[in-house]
All heavy atoms as a GROMACS GRO file, in nm:
protein
  615
    1MET      N    1   2.843  13.279  11.078
    1MET     CA    2   2.780  13.181  11.161
    1MET      C    3   2.830  13.187  11.305
    1MET      O    4   2.756  13.152  11.395
    1MET     CB    5   2.806  13.042  11.104
    1MET     CG    6   2.716  13.006  10.991
    1MET     SD    7   2.702  12.832  10.983
    1MET     CE    8   2.766  12.801  10.822
    2GLY      N    9   2.949  13.229  11.329
    2GLY     CA   10   3.005  13.234  11.462
    2GLY      C   11   2.929  13.329  11.553
    2GLY      O   12   2.904  13.299  11.669
    3ALA      N   13   2.889  13.445  11.500
    3ALA     CA   14   2.817  13.542  11.580
    3ALA      C   15   2.677  13.491  11.614
    3ALA      O   16   2.627  13.513  11.726
    3ALA     CB   17   2.809  13.676  11.506
    4GLU      N   18   2.613  13.424  11.522
    4GLU     CA   19   2.479  13.370  11.548
    4GLU      C   20   2.483  13.262  11.656
    4GLU      O   21   2.396  13.257  11.743
    4GLU     CB   22   2.420  13.312  11.420
    4GLU     CG   23   2.384  13.417  11.316
    4GLU     CD   24   2.334  13.354  11.187
    4GLU    OE1   25   2.323  13.229  11.181
    4GLU    OE2   26   2.307  13.429  11.093
    5GLU      N   27   2.584  13.179  11.653
    5GLU     CA   28   2.598  13.074  11.753
    5GLU      C   29   2.622  13.134  11.891
    5GLU      O   30   2.566  13.088  11.991
    5GLU     CB   31   2.711  12.980  11.716
    5GLU     CG   32   2.678  12.890  11.598
    5GLU     CD   33   2.794  12.800  11.561
    5GLU    OE1   34   2.885  12.782  11.646
    5GLU    OE2   35   2.794  12.747  11.449
    6GLU      N   36   2.704  13.238  11.899
    6GLU     CA   37   2.729  13.303  12.027
    6GLU      C   38   2.602  13.366  12.082
    6GLU      O   39   2.575  13.360  12.201
    6GLU     CB   40   2.839  13.409  12.011
    6GLU     CG   41   2.977  13.350  11.993
    6GLU     CD   42   3.084  13.457  11.982
    6GLU    OE1   43   3.064  13.566  12.038
    6GLU    OE2   44   3.186  13.431  11.917
    7GLN      N   45   2.522  13.426  11.995
    7GLN     CA   46   2.398  13.489  12.038
    7GLN      C   47   2.300  13.383  12.090
    7GLN      O   48   2.235  13.403  12.192
    7GLN     CB   49   2.334  13.566  11.923
    7GLN     CG   50   2.212  13.646  11.965
    7GLN     CD   51   2.156  13.727  11.850
    7GLN    OE1   52   2.205  13.720  11.738
    7GLN    NE2   53   2.054  13.804  11.880
    8ARG      N   54   2.293  13.269  12.024
    8ARG     CA   55   2.206  13.160  12.070
    8ARG      C   56   2.252  13.108  12.206
    8ARG      O   57   2.171  13.079  12.294
    8ARG     CB   58   2.206  13.046  11.968
    8ARG     CG   59   2.120  13.074  11.849
    8ARG     CD   60   2.103  12.947  11.765
    8ARG     NE   61   2.094  12.988  11.625
    8ARG     CZ   62   2.150  12.928  11.523
    8ARG    NH1   63   2.225  12.821  11.542
    8ARG    NH2   64   2.135  12.972  11.401
    9LYS      N   65   2.383  13.096  12.225
    9LYS     CA   66   2.435  13.050  12.353
    9LYS      C   67   2.400  13.148  12.463
    9LYS      O   68   2.361  13.108  12.572
    9LYS     CB   69   2.587  13.034  12.346
    9LYS     CG   70   2.632  12.912  12.270
    9LYS     CD   71   2.783  12.900  12.270
    9LYS     CE   72   2.830  12.783  12.188
    9LYS     NZ   73   2.977  12.773  12.185
   10GLN      N   74   2.412  13.278  12.436
   10GLN     CA   75   2.378  13.378  12.536
   10GLN      C   76   2.229  13.375  12.568
   10GLN      O   77   2.189  13.388  12.683
   10GLN     CB   78   2.418  13.518  12.488
   10GLN     CG   79   2.567  13.541  12.490
   10GLN     CD   80   2.604  13.679  12.437
   10GLN    OE1   81   2.518  13.752  12.388
   10GLN    NE2   82   2.732  13.712  12.446
   11GLU      N   83   2.144  13.356  12.470
   11GLU     CA   84   2.001  13.348  12.493
   11GLU      C   85   1.966  13.224  12.576
   11GLU      O   86   1.878  13.229  12.661
   11GLU     CB   87   1.925  13.345  12.360
   11GLU     CG   88   1.926  13.477  12.286
   11GLU     CD   89   1.861  13.468  12.148
   11GLU    OE1   90   1.819  13.357  12.110
   11GLU    OE2   91   1.854  13.571  12.081
   12ASN      N   92   2.036  13.115  12.550
   12ASN     CA   93   2.010  12.993  12.626
   12ASN      C   94   2.060  13.003  12.769
   12ASN      O   95   2.004  12.944  12.860
   12ASN     CB   96   2.074  12.872  12.558
   12ASN     CG   97   2.004  12.836  12.429
   12ASN    OD1   98   1.888  12.872  12.408
   12ASN    ND2   99   2.074  12.765  12.342
   13GLU      N  100   2.167  13.077  12.792
   13GLU     CA  101   2.224  13.091  12.926
   13GLU      C  102   2.141  13.184  13.012
   13GLU      O  103   2.135  13.166  13.132
   13GLU     CB  104   2.367  13.143  12.916
   13GLU     CG  105   2.464  13.040  12.862
   13GLU     CD  106   2.603  13.097  12.845
   13GLU    OE1  107   2.627  13.213  12.882
   13GLU    OE2  108   2.689  13.025  12.792
   14GLN      N  109   2.077  13.283  12.954
   14GLN     CA  110   1.998  13.378  13.032
   14GLN      C  111   1.864  13.314  13.066
   14GLN      O  112   1.792  13.268  12.978
   14GLN     CB  113   1.976  13.507  12.953
   14GLN     CG  114   2.103  13.584  12.926
   14GLN     CD  115   2.077  13.706  12.840
   14GLN    OE1  116   1.969  13.723  12.787
   14GLN    NE2  117   2.179  13.789  12.826
   15PRO      N  118   1.833  13.312  13.196
   15PRO     CA  119   1.705  13.252  13.234
   15PRO      C  120   1.589  13.342  13.189
   15PRO      O  121   1.598  13.464  13.188
   15PRO     CB  122   1.712  13.245  13.386
   15PRO     CG  123   1.810  13.351  13.424
   15PRO     CD  124   1.907  13.360  13.309
   16THR      N  125   1.483  13.277  13.149
   16THR     CA  126   1.365  13.354  13.111
   16THR      C  127   1.286  13.383  13.237
   16THR      O  128   1.271  13.298  13.324
   16THR     CB  129   1.277  13.274  13.013
   16THR    OG1  130   1.241  13.150  13.074
   16THR    CG2  131   1.351  13.247  12.883
   17THR      N  132   1.238  13.503  13.248
   17THR     CA  133   1.163  13.542  13.366
   17THR      C  134   1.015  13.532  13.336
   17THR      O  135   0.970  13.554  13.224
   17THR     CB  136   1.197  13.685  13.409
   17THR    OG1  137   1.167  13.774  13.302
   17THR    CG2  138   1.344  13.697  13.446
   18ASN      N  139   0.941  13.498  13.438
   18ASN     CA  140   0.798  13.487  13.427
   18ASN      C  141   0.739  13.572  13.540
   18ASN      O  142   0.718  13.521  13.650
   18ASN     CB  143   0.754  13.340  13.439
   18ASN     CG  144   0.608  13.324  13.408
   18ASN    OD1  145   0.544  13.416  13.360
   18ASN    ND2  146   0.556  13.206  13.437
   19PRO      N  147   0.714  13.699  13.513
   19PRO     CA  148   0.666  13.785  13.620
   19PRO      C  149   0.529  13.740  13.670
   19PRO      O  150   0.446  13.693  13.594
   19PRO     CB  151   0.658  13.923  13.555
   19PRO     CG  152   0.653  13.897  13.409
   19PRO     CD  153   0.723  13.768  13.386
   20ILE      N  154   0.512  13.751  13.802
   20ILE     CA  155   0.383  13.715  13.862
   20ILE      C  156   0.324  13.839  13.926
   20ILE      O  157   0.395  13.933  13.963
   20ILE     CB  158   0.398  13.603  13.965
   20ILE    CG1  159   0.488  13.646  14.080
   20ILE    CG2  160   0.451  13.477  13.901
   20ILE    CD1  161   0.490  13.550  14.195
   21THR      N  162   0.195  13.835  13.944
   21THR     CA  163   0.129  13.949  14.006
   21THR      C  164   0.135  13.934  14.158
   21THR      O  165   0.166  13.827  14.211
   21THR     CB  166  -0.018  13.957  13.962
   21THR    OG1  167  -0.086  13.840  14.008
   21THR    CG2  168  -0.028  13.969  13.810
   22GLU      N  169   0.102  14.040  14.224
   22GLU     CA  170   0.102  14.037  14.370
   22GLU      C  171  -0.001  13.938  14.423
   22GLU      O  172   0.024  13.865  14.519
   22GLU     CB  173   0.073  14.177  14.426
   22GLU     CG  174   0.080  14.185  14.576
   22GLU     CD  175   0.058  14.325  14.629
   22GLU    OE1  176   0.054  14.420  14.550
   22GLU    OE2  177   0.046  14.338  14.752
   23SER      N  178  -0.116  13.932  14.359
   23SER     CA  179  -0.220  13.839  14.403
   23SER      C  180  -0.176  13.694  14.384
   23SER      O  181  -0.206  13.607  14.466
   23SER     CB  182  -0.351  13.865  14.330
   23SER     OG  183  -0.335  13.846  14.192
   24GLN      N  184  -0.104  13.665  14.275
   24GLN     CA  185  -0.053  13.529  14.254
   24GLN      C  186   0.049  13.493  14.362
   24GLN      O  187   0.048  13.381  14.414
   24GLN     CB  188   0.012  13.517  14.117
   24GLN     CG  189  -0.084  13.519  14.002
   24GLN     CD  190  -0.011  13.522  13.868
   24GLN    OE1  191   0.095  13.585  13.856
   24GLN    NE2  192  -0.068  13.457  13.768
   25PHE      N  193   0.135  13.589  14.396
   25PHE     CA  194   0.234  13.564  14.500
   25PHE      C  195   0.166  13.539  14.634
   25PHE      O  196   0.202  13.446  14.707
   25PHE     CB  197   0.331  13.681  14.512
   25PHE     CG  198   0.421  13.669  14.631
   25PHE    CD1  199   0.528  13.582  14.630
   25PHE    CD2  200   0.398  13.744  14.746
   25PHE    CE1  201   0.611  13.568  14.740
   25PHE    CE2  202   0.480  13.731  14.856
   25PHE     CZ  203   0.586  13.644  14.853
   26LEU      N  204   0.067  13.621  14.668
   26LEU     CA  205  -0.001  13.605  14.796
   26LEU      C  206  -0.076  13.473  14.804
   26LEU      O  207  -0.079  13.407  14.908
   26LEU     CB  208  -0.095  13.723  14.821
   26LEU     CG  209  -0.025  13.858  14.843
   26LEU    CD1  210  -0.127  13.970  14.854
   26LEU    CD2  211   0.063  13.853  14.966
   27ALA      N  212  -0.134  13.430  14.692
   27ALA     CA  213  -0.203  13.301  14.690
   27ALA      C  214  -0.102  13.188  14.711
   27ALA      O  215  -0.128  13.093  14.786
   27ALA     CB  216  -0.276  13.283  14.558
   28TRP      N  217   0.014  13.197  14.646
   28TRP     CA  218   0.119  13.098  14.662
   28TRP      C  219   0.167  13.096  14.807
   28TRP      O  220   0.185  12.989  14.866
   28TRP     CB  221   0.235  13.128  14.568
   28TRP     CG  222   0.357  13.048  14.597
   28TRP    CD1  223   0.383  12.920  14.560
   28TRP    CD2  224   0.470  13.091  14.675
   28TRP    NE1  225   0.506  12.880  14.608
   28TRP    CE2  226   0.561  12.983  14.678
   28TRP    CE3  227   0.504  13.210  14.739
   28TRP    CZ2  228   0.682  12.992  14.745
   28TRP    CZ3  229   0.625  13.218  14.806
   28TRP    CH2  230   0.712  13.109  14.808
   29LYS      N  231   0.187  13.214  14.865
   29LYS     CA  232   0.236  13.225  15.002
   29LYS      C  233   0.135  13.167  15.100
   29LYS      O  234   0.173  13.096  15.194
   29LYS     CB  235   0.264  13.372  15.034
   29LYS     CG  236   0.318  13.398  15.172
   29LYS     CD  237   0.456  13.343  15.188
   29LYS     CE  238   0.511  13.389  15.322
   29LYS     NZ  239   0.615  13.301  15.370
   30ARG      N  240   0.006  13.194  15.081
   30ARG     CA  241  -0.096  13.137  15.169
   30ARG      C  242  -0.096  12.985  15.160
   30ARG      O  243  -0.106  12.915  15.260
   30ARG     CB  244  -0.235  13.191  15.133
   30ARG     CG  245  -0.264  13.327  15.192
   30ARG     CD  246  -0.411  13.362  15.177
   30ARG     NE  247  -0.452  13.373  15.036
   30ARG     CZ  248  -0.443  13.482  14.963
   30ARG    NH1  249  -0.396  13.593  15.016
   30ARG    NH2  250  -0.484  13.482  14.837
   31GLN      N  251  -0.084  12.932  15.039
   31GLN     CA  252  -0.081  12.787  15.020
   31GLN      C  253   0.042  12.726  15.086
   31GLN      O  254   0.033  12.622  15.152
   31GLN     CB  255  -0.083  12.753  14.870
   31GLN     CG  256  -0.082  12.606  14.840
   31GLN     CD  257  -0.207  12.535  14.887
   31GLN    OE1  258  -0.316  12.590  14.880
   31GLN    NE2  259  -0.192  12.415  14.937
   32LYS      N  260   0.155  12.791  15.070
   32LYS     CA  261   0.279  12.741  15.130
   32LYS      C  262   0.269  12.743  15.282
   32LYS      O  263   0.307  12.646  15.349
   32LYS     CB  264   0.396  12.827  15.084
   32LYS     CG  265   0.529  12.780  15.135
   32LYS     CD  266   0.642  12.864  15.084
   32LYS     CE  267   0.772  12.819  15.145
   32LYS     NZ  268   0.884  12.903  15.111
   33ASP      N  269   0.216  12.851  15.339
   33ASP     CA  270   0.200  12.860  15.483
   33ASP      C  271   0.102  12.755  15.535
   33ASP      O  272   0.122  12.696  15.641
   33ASP     CB  273   0.155  12.999  15.524
   33ASP     CG  274   0.263  13.104  15.504
   33ASP    OD1  275   0.381  13.067  15.488
   33ASP    OD2  276   0.228  13.225  15.503
   34ALA      N  277  -0.006  12.731  15.460
   34ALA     CA  278  -0.104  12.630  15.500
   34ALA      C  279  -0.041  12.491  15.498
   34ALA      O  280  -0.063  12.410  15.590
   34ALA     CB  281  -0.225  12.635  15.408
   35ASP      N  282   0.037  12.461  15.396
   35ASP     CA  283   0.105  12.332  15.388
   35ASP      C  284   0.203  12.314  15.504
   35ASP      O  285   0.210  12.207  15.565
   35ASP     CB  286   0.180  12.317  15.256
   35ASP     CG  287   0.087  12.304  15.137
   35ASP    OD1  288  -0.033  12.277  15.157
   35ASP    OD2  289   0.135  12.323  15.023
   36THR      N  290   0.277  12.420  15.534
   36THR     CA  291   0.375  12.413  15.642
   36THR      C  292   0.306  12.391  15.776
   36THR      O  293   0.349  12.307  15.856
   36THR     CB  294   0.457  12.543  15.647
   36THR    OG1  295   0.521  12.561  15.521
   36THR    CG2  296   0.563  12.538  15.756
   37SER      N  297   0.199  12.465  15.802
   37SER     CA  298   0.129  12.448  15.930
   37SER      C  299   0.063  12.312  15.939
   37SER      O  300   0.057  12.252  16.047
   37SER     CB  301   0.028  12.560  15.951
   37SER     OG  302  -0.074  12.553  15.853
   38ALA      N  303   0.014  12.259  15.828
   38ALA     CA  304  -0.046  12.125  15.829
   38ALA      C  305   0.060  12.019  15.861
   38ALA      O  306   0.034  11.927  15.938
   38ALA     CB  307  -0.111  12.096  15.695
   39LYS      N  308   0.180  12.035  15.804
   39LYS     CA  309   0.288  11.939  15.833
   39LYS      C  310   0.328  11.947  15.980
   39LYS      O  311   0.353  11.844  16.043
   39LYS     CB  312   0.408  11.968  15.744
   39LYS     CG  313   0.390  11.923  15.601
   39LYS     CD  314   0.513  11.953  15.518
   39LYS     CE  315   0.491  11.917  15.372
   39LYS     NZ  316   0.608  11.950  15.290
   40LYS      N  317   0.338  12.069  16.035
   40LYS     CA  318   0.375  12.084  16.175
   40LYS      C  319   0.269  12.025  16.266
   40LYS      O  320   0.300  11.960  16.366
   40LYS     CB  321   0.397  12.231  16.208
   40LYS     CG  322   0.526  12.286  16.157
   40LYS     CD  323   0.546  12.430  16.199
   40LYS     CE  324   0.675  12.488  16.144
   40LYS     NZ  325   0.693  12.628  16.183
   41ALA      N  326   0.142  12.047  16.233
   41ALA     CA  327   0.033  11.992  16.314
   41ALA      C  328   0.034  11.840  16.310
   41ALA      O  329   0.012  11.774  16.413
   41ALA     CB  330  -0.101  12.046  16.265
   42GLU      N  331   0.058  11.783  16.195
   42GLU     CA  332   0.065  11.638  16.182
   42GLU      C  333   0.182  11.581  16.262
   42GLU      O  334   0.168  11.478  16.330
   42GLU     CB  335   0.077  11.598  16.035
   42GLU     CG  336   0.088  11.450  16.010
   42GLU     CD  337  -0.033  11.370  16.052
   42GLU    OE1  338  -0.143  11.428  16.060
   42GLU    OE2  339  -0.017  11.249  16.079
   43ALA      N  340   0.296  11.648  16.257
   43ALA     CA  341   0.412  11.603  16.332
   43ALA      C  342   0.386  11.611  16.483
   43ALA      O  343   0.424  11.520  16.559
   43ALA     CB  344   0.535  11.684  16.294
   44ALA      N  345   0.321  11.719  16.526
   44ALA     CA  346   0.289  11.735  16.668
   44ALA      C  347   0.190  11.628  16.714
   44ALA      O  348   0.202  11.573  16.824
   44ALA     CB  349   0.234  11.874  16.694
   45ARG      N  350   0.090  11.599  16.630
   45ARG     CA  351  -0.009  11.497  16.663
   45ARG      C  352   0.058  11.360  16.675
   45ARG      O  353   0.034  11.286  16.771
   45ARG     CB  354  -0.118  11.492  16.557
   45ARG     CG  355  -0.231  11.393  16.589
   45ARG     CD  356  -0.320  11.367  16.468
   45ARG     NE  357  -0.247  11.309  16.356
   45ARG     CZ  358  -0.211  11.179  16.347
   45ARG    NH1  359  -0.239  11.097  16.445
   45ARG    NH2  360  -0.147  11.134  16.241
   46LYS      N  361   0.146  11.329  16.581
   46LYS     CA  362   0.215  11.200  16.584
   46LYS      C  363   0.306  11.192  16.706
   46LYS      O  364   0.314  11.088  16.772
   46LYS     CB  365   0.296  11.180  16.457
   46LYS     CG  366   0.361  11.042  16.451
   46LYS     CD  367   0.428  11.018  16.320
   46LYS     CE  368   0.492  10.883  16.307
   46LYS     NZ  369   0.532  10.815  16.427
   47ARG      N  370   0.373  11.300  16.738
   47ARG     CA  371   0.461  11.302  16.856
   47ARG      C  372   0.380  11.280  16.983
   47ARG      O  373   0.421  11.204  17.071
   47ARG     CB  374   0.535  11.436  16.862
   47ARG     CG  375   0.621  11.455  16.983
   47ARG     CD  376   0.760  11.410  16.960
   47ARG     NE  377   0.840  11.438  17.080
   47ARG     CZ  378   0.942  11.366  17.116
   47ARG    NH1  379   0.981  11.268  17.040
   47ARG    NH2  380   1.007  11.394  17.225
   48ALA      N  381   0.262  11.344  16.992
   48ALA     CA  382   0.177  11.326  17.110
   48ALA      C  383   0.128  11.182  17.120
   48ALA      O  384   0.124  11.125  17.231
   48ALA     CB  385   0.059  11.422  17.102
   49GLU      N  386   0.094  11.122  17.008
   49GLU     CA  387   0.054  10.981  17.010
   49GLU      C  388   0.168  10.891  17.054
   49GLU      O  389   0.148  10.797  17.132
   49GLU     CB  390   0.005  10.938  16.871
   49GLU     CG  391  -0.131  10.991  16.834
   49GLU     CD  392  -0.173  10.947  16.694
   49GLU    OE1  393  -0.095  10.875  16.627
   49GLU    OE2  394  -0.283  10.985  16.653
   50ASP      N  395   0.288  10.918  17.005
   50ASP     CA  396   0.404  10.838  17.042
   50ASP      C  397   0.437  10.852  17.191
   50ASP      O  398   0.475  10.756  17.257
   50ASP     CB  399   0.526  10.875  16.957
   50ASP     CG  400   0.512  10.831  16.812
   50ASP    OD1  401   0.424  10.747  16.783
   50ASP    OD2  402   0.588  10.881  16.728
   51ILE      N  403   0.422  10.972  17.244
   51ILE     CA  404   0.446  10.994  17.386
   51ILE      C  405   0.343  10.919  17.469
   51ILE      O  406   0.375  10.854  17.568
   51ILE     CB  407   0.444  11.145  17.419
   51ILE    CG1  408   0.570  11.211  17.363
   51ILE    CG2  409   0.434  11.169  17.569
   51ILE    CD1  410   0.571  11.361  17.372
   52ALA      N  411   0.215  10.927  17.426
   52ALA     CA  412   0.110  10.857  17.499
   52ALA      C  413   0.132  10.706  17.495
   52ALA      O  414   0.104  10.636  17.593
   52ALA     CB  415  -0.026  10.892  17.439
   53ALA      N  416   0.185  10.655  17.384
   53ALA     CA  417   0.211  10.512  17.372
   53ALA      C  418   0.340  10.472  17.443
   53ALA      O  419   0.364  10.354  17.467
   53ALA     CB  420   0.219  10.473  17.225
   54GLY      N  421   0.425  10.568  17.475
   54GLY     CA  422   0.551  10.540  17.543
   54GLY      C  423   0.660  10.491  17.451
   54GLY      O  424   0.756  10.429  17.497
   55THR      N  425   0.648  10.520  17.324
   55THR     CA  426   0.748  10.471  17.229
   55THR      C  427   0.865  10.568  17.210
   55THR      O  428   0.967  10.528  17.155
   55THR     CB  429   0.685  10.444  17.091
   55THR    OG1  430   0.624  10.564  17.044
   55THR    CG2  431   0.580  10.334  17.100
   56VAL      N  432   0.851  10.691  17.254
   56VAL     CA  433   0.960  10.789  17.242
   56VAL      C  434   0.987  10.850  17.379
   56VAL      O  435   0.901  10.854  17.466
   56VAL     CB  436   0.928  10.902  17.140
   56VAL    CG1  437   0.914  10.847  17.002
   56VAL    CG2  438   0.806  10.979  17.180
   57GLN      N  439   1.107  10.898  17.395
   57GLN     CA  440   1.144  10.963  17.520
   57GLN      C  441   1.103  11.110  17.514
   57GLN      O  442   1.123  11.177  17.413
   57GLN     CB  443   1.295  10.952  17.540
   57GLN     CG  444   1.343  11.003  17.672
   57GLN     CD  445   1.491  10.978  17.692
   57GLN    OE1  446   1.560  10.935  17.601
   57GLN    NE2  447   1.540  11.005  17.811
   58MET      N  448   1.047  11.158  17.624
   58MET     CA  449   1.004  11.298  17.630
   58MET      C  450   1.122  11.389  17.658
   58MET      O  451   1.216  11.350  17.728
   58MET     CB  452   0.901  11.317  17.742
   58MET     CG  453   0.768  11.258  17.715
   58MET     SD  454   0.648  11.305  17.840
   58MET     CE  455   0.668  11.170  17.954
   59ASN      N  456   1.114  11.511  17.603
   59ASN     CA  457   1.214  11.610  17.639
   59ASN      C  458   1.168  11.679  17.768
   59ASN      O  459   1.061  11.647  17.822
   59ASN     CB  460   1.238  11.709  17.524
   59ASN     CG  461   1.116  11.789  17.488
   59ASN    OD1  462   1.027  11.813  17.568
   59ASN    ND2  463   1.110  11.832  17.363
   60GLY      N  464   1.245  11.771  17.820
   60GLY     CA  465   1.214  11.834  17.947
   60GLY      C  466   1.081  11.907  17.949
   60GLY      O  467   1.003  11.896  18.044
   61ARG      N  468   1.052  11.981  17.846
   61ARG     CA  469   0.927  12.055  17.840
   61ARG      C  470   0.807  11.962  17.838
   61ARG      O  471   0.708  11.982  17.908
   61ARG     CB  472   0.924  12.146  17.718
   61ARG     CG  473   0.794  12.223  17.704
   61ARG     CD  474   0.793  12.311  17.584
   61ARG     NE  475   0.888  12.419  17.608
   61ARG     CZ  476   0.914  12.516  17.522
   61ARG    NH1  477   0.854  12.519  17.405
   61ARG    NH2  478   1.001  12.610  17.550
   62GLU      N  479   0.816  11.857  17.756
   62GLU     CA  480   0.707  11.761  17.747
   62GLU      C  481   0.687  11.688  17.880
   62GLU      O  482   0.574  11.665  17.924
   62GLU     CB  483   0.733  11.660  17.635
   62GLU     CG  484   0.728  11.722  17.498
   62GLU     CD  485   0.790  11.636  17.391
   62GLU    OE1  486   0.867  11.544  17.422
   62GLU    OE2  487   0.761  11.662  17.273
   63LEU      N  488   0.797  11.654  17.946
   63LEU     CA  489   0.788  11.588  18.075
   63LEU      C  490   0.722  11.680  18.177
   63LEU      O  491   0.635  11.638  18.254
   63LEU     CB  492   0.927  11.548  18.124
   63LEU     CG  493   0.934  11.470  18.254
   63LEU    CD1  494   0.861  11.338  18.241
   63LEU    CD2  495   1.078  11.447  18.294
   64PHE      N  496   0.758  11.808  18.177
   64PHE     CA  497   0.697  11.904  18.270
   64PHE      C  498   0.548  11.920  18.242
   64PHE      O  499   0.468  11.931  18.336
   64PHE     CB  500   0.767  12.040  18.258
   64PHE     CG  501   0.711  12.143  18.351
   64PHE    CD1  502   0.739  12.139  18.486
   64PHE    CD2  503   0.629  12.244  18.304
   64PHE    CE1  504   0.688  12.235  18.573
   64PHE    CE2  505   0.578  12.339  18.389
   64PHE     CZ  506   0.608  12.334  18.524
   65LEU      N  507   0.507  11.919  18.116
   65LEU     CA  508   0.366  11.935  18.083
   65LEU      C  509   0.285  11.810  18.116
   65LEU      O  510   0.169  11.820  18.159
   65LEU     CB  511   0.349  11.970  17.935
   65LEU     CG  512   0.400  12.107  17.893
   65LEU    CD1  513   0.392  12.122  17.742
   65LEU    CD2  514   0.322  12.217  17.962
   66HIS      N  515   0.342  11.691  18.097
   66HIS     CA  516   0.267  11.567  18.116
   66HIS      C  517   0.280  11.510  18.257
   66HIS      O  518   0.187  11.444  18.305
   66HIS     CB  519   0.313  11.461  18.015
   66HIS     CG  520   0.276  11.494  17.875
   66HIS    ND1  521   0.149  11.478  17.826
   66HIS    CD2  522   0.348  11.544  17.772
   66HIS    CE1  523   0.144  11.515  17.700
   66HIS    NE2  524   0.265  11.557  17.664
   67GLU      N  525   0.393  11.532  18.322
   67GLU     CA  526   0.416  11.478  18.456
   67GLU      C  527   0.479  11.584  18.546
   67GLU      O  528   0.596  11.575  18.584
   67GLU     CB  529   0.507  11.355  18.446
   67GLU     CG  530   0.448  11.244  18.362
   67GLU     CD  531   0.543  11.128  18.342
   67GLU    OE1  532   0.653  11.127  18.402
   67GLU    OE2  533   0.507  11.038  18.267
   68PRO      N  534   0.403  11.686  18.585
   68PRO     CA  535   0.462  11.796  18.663
   68PRO      C  536   0.506  11.755  18.803
   68PRO      O  537   0.590  11.822  18.863
   68PRO     CB  538   0.350  11.900  18.668
   68PRO     CG  539   0.225  11.824  18.640
   68PRO     CD  540   0.263  11.709  18.554
   69TRP      N  541   0.454  11.644  18.857
   69TRP     CA  542   0.494  11.602  18.991
   69TRP      C  543   0.641  11.561  18.997
   69TRP      O  544   0.700  11.559  19.103
   69TRP     CB  545   0.407  11.486  19.039
   69TRP     CG  546   0.413  11.366  18.951
   69TRP    CD1  547   0.503  11.265  18.958
   69TRP    CD2  548   0.328  11.336  18.842
   69TRP    NE1  549   0.480  11.173  18.859
   69TRP    CE2  550   0.372  11.214  18.785
   69TRP    CE3  551   0.220  11.398  18.783
   69TRP    CZ2  552   0.311  11.156  18.675
   69TRP    CZ3  553   0.158  11.339  18.674
   69TRP    CH2  554   0.203  11.220  18.621
   70VAL      N  555   0.701  11.532  18.882
   70VAL     CA  556   0.843  11.497  18.879
   70VAL      C  557   0.927  11.617  18.922
   70VAL      O  558   1.034  11.600  18.983
   70VAL     CB  559   0.884  11.452  18.736
   70VAL    CG1  560   1.033  11.432  18.726
   70VAL    CG2  561   0.808  11.326  18.698
   71PHE      N  562   0.878  11.736  18.902
   71PHE     CA  563   0.953  11.857  18.932
   71PHE      C  564   0.913  11.920  19.066
   71PHE      O  565   0.935  12.037  19.088
   71PHE     CB  566   0.935  11.959  18.819
   71PHE     CG  567   0.985  11.909  18.688
   71PHE    CD1  568   0.900  11.850  18.596
   71PHE    CD2  569   1.119  11.919  18.654
   71PHE    CE1  570   0.947  11.802  18.476
   71PHE    CE2  571   1.168  11.870  18.534
   71PHE     CZ  572   1.080  11.812  18.444
   72ASP      N  573   0.853  11.844  19.153
   72ASP     CA  574   0.808  11.894  19.283
   72ASP      C  575   0.928  11.904  19.376
   72ASP      O  576   0.990  11.806  19.414
   72ASP     CB  577   0.703  11.800  19.341
   72ASP     CG  578   0.647  11.851  19.472
   72ASP    OD1  579   0.656  11.972  19.498
   72ASP    OD2  580   0.594  11.768  19.548
   73ASN      N  581   0.961  12.027  19.415
   73ASN     CA  582   1.075  12.051  19.503
   73ASN      C  583   1.035  12.076  19.648
   73ASN      O  584   1.113  12.124  19.728
   73ASN     CB  585   1.156  12.171  19.454
   73ASN     CG  586   1.230  12.142  19.326
   73ASN    OD1  587   1.264  12.027  19.298
   73ASN    ND2  588   1.256  12.244  19.247
   74SER      N  589   0.913  12.044  19.685
   74SER     CA  590   0.866  12.072  19.820
   74SER      C  591   0.935  11.983  19.924
   74SER      O  592   0.934  12.016  20.042
   74SER     CB  593   0.714  12.052  19.829
   74SER     OG  594   0.680  11.918  19.800
   75GLN      N  595   0.995  11.874  19.886
   75GLN     CA  596   1.062  11.784  19.980
   75GLN      C  597   1.198  11.839  20.023
   75GLN      O  598   1.254  11.795  20.122
   75GLN     CB  599   1.082  11.646  19.917
   75GLN     CG  600   0.952  11.578  19.884
   75GLN     CD  601   0.976  11.445  19.814
   75GLN    OE1  602   1.088  11.410  19.781
   75GLN    NE2  603   0.867  11.373  19.789
   76TYR      N  604   1.253  11.933  19.951
   76TYR     CA  605   1.388  11.980  19.980
   76TYR      C  606   1.388  12.102  20.063
   76TYR      O  607   1.333  12.192  20.070
   76TYR     CB  608   1.465  12.004  19.849
   76TYR     CG  609   1.473  11.880  19.765
   76TYR    CD1  610   1.402  11.868  19.647
   76TYR    CD2  611   1.551  11.774  19.806
   76TYR    CE1  612   1.409  11.754  19.570
   76TYR    CE2  613   1.560  11.658  19.728
   76TYR     CZ  614   1.487  11.650  19.611
   76TYR     OH  615   1.495  11.537  19.536
   0.00000   0.00000   0.00000
């Protein structure tokens, strides 16, 4: 019985693999990329709304894009 128990333990410890095809992987990758880009677009849209409402502070790039006259050095 000792050998059978050891064999069961080894079988339980080894992960079972589930091979996927290349087409399954590519479909998963496309879905993952679409989800990621959708999340980024939603975050950018929300950030733009917050900036327009004045509820968040702009970083330098956003300030330059929205208020370029702040960076006018013609007076110096």
